[in-house]
C-alpha positions as CSV (number, residue, x, y, z in Angstrom):
1,M,-4.2,-7.4,-2.6
2,H,-0.8,-8.4,-1.2
3,C,-0.3,-11.0,-3.9
4,P,0.6,-9.7,-7.4
5,L,-2.3,-9.8,-9.8
6,C,-1.5,-9.8,-13.5
7,L,-3.9,-9.0,-16.3
8,A,-2.6,-11.9,-18.4
9,K,-3.2,-14.5,-15.7
10,V,-6.6,-13.1,-14.9
11,A,-7.5,-13.2,-18.6
12,E,-6.3,-16.8,-18.9
13,K,-7.4,-18.4,-15.7
14,V,-10.6,-16.4,-14.9
15,A,-12.0,-14.9,-18.1
16,F,-10.6,-17.5,-20.5
17,T,-9.6,-14.9,-23.1
18,S,-6.5,-13.0,-24.1
19,A,-5.1,-10.2,-22.0
20,G,-5.7,-7.7,-24.8
21,N,-9.4,-8.7,-25.1
22,L,-10.0,-8.6,-21.4
23,S,-8.2,-5.2,-21.2
24,R,-10.5,-3.8,-23.9
25,L,-13.7,-5.3,-22.3
26,F,-12.7,-4.0,-18.9
27,R,-12.1,-0.5,-20.1
28,Q,-15.4,-0.5,-22.1
29,H,-17.4,-1.8,-19.1
30,Y,-15.7,0.2,-16.2
31,G,-14.3,3.2,-18.0
32,V,-10.8,2.7,-16.6
33,S,-8.0,0.2,-17.3
34,F,-7.6,-3.0,-15.4
35,Q,-4.4,-1.7,-13.8
36,A,-5.9,1.7,-12.8
37,N,-8.8,-0.1,-11.2
38,L,-6.5,-2.5,-9.3
39,Q,-4.4,0.5,-8.1
40,K,-7.6,2.3,-6.9
41,L,-8.8,-0.8,-5.0
42,G,-5.4,-1.2,-3.4
43,L,-5.3,2.4,-2.3
44,E,-8.9,2.2,-0.9
45,K,-7.8,-0.9,1.1
46,A,-4.7,1.0,2.3
47,A,-6.8,3.9,3.5
48,G,-8.9,1.5,5.5
49,L,-5.9,-0.2,7.0
50,L,-4.4,3.1,8.0
51,K,-7.6,4.2,9.6
52,T,-8.4,1.0,11.5
53,T,-5.0,-0.5,12.4
54,Q,-1.7,0.5,13.9
55,L,0.3,-1.1,11.1
56,T,3.3,1.0,9.9
57,V,2.9,2.8,6.5
58,S,5.5,0.4,5.0
59,R,3.5,-2.6,6.2
60,V,0.3,-1.2,4.8
61,A,2.1,-0.5,1.5
62,R,3.4,-4.1,1.3
63,R,-0.1,-5.5,2.2
64,V,-1.6,-3.8,-0.7
65,G,1.1,-4.8,-3.2
66,Y,3.7,-2.1,-3.1
67,K,7.3,-3.0,-2.8
68,D,8.4,0.6,-2.8
69,V,7.0,2.7,0.1
70,S,8.0,5.9,-1.7
71,R,5.9,4.9,-4.7
72,F,3.0,4.0,-2.5
73,G,3.2,7.4,-0.8
74,Q,3.2,9.1,-4.2
75,H,0.1,7.2,-5.4
76,F,-1.7,7.5,-2.1
77,Q,-1.2,11.3,-2.1
78,R,-2.6,11.9,-5.6
79,P,-6.4,12.1,-5.0
80,D,-6.5,14.7,-2.2
81,G,-2.9,15.6,-1.5
82,R,-2.6,13.9,1.9
83,T,0.2,11.6,2.7
84,P,-0.5,8.2,4.3
85,G,0.6,9.5,7.7
86,A,-1.6,12.6,7.3
87,W,-4.6,10.4,6.3
88,R,-4.1,8.3,9.5
89,K,-4.1,11.4,11.7
90,R,-7.3,12.7,10.2
């Protein structure tokens, strides 16, 4: 998750199709966009790291692909309103 993953590269190198086609197929099959699913997976991984390690929030953010810790905090907080720090204390 710490390496950038791009729909176009996945489409070309893994699915051997165009980015648009993979995007359409992904949404049809999973009900969400490729990017939304990638973000969800990253935030799930972040929750696990916060719970099981002593890594700082900024390190966790970087490990799951966020360069901006503030943006990570915003995205992390959306599902249930808890910040990464509050999640860790729980």
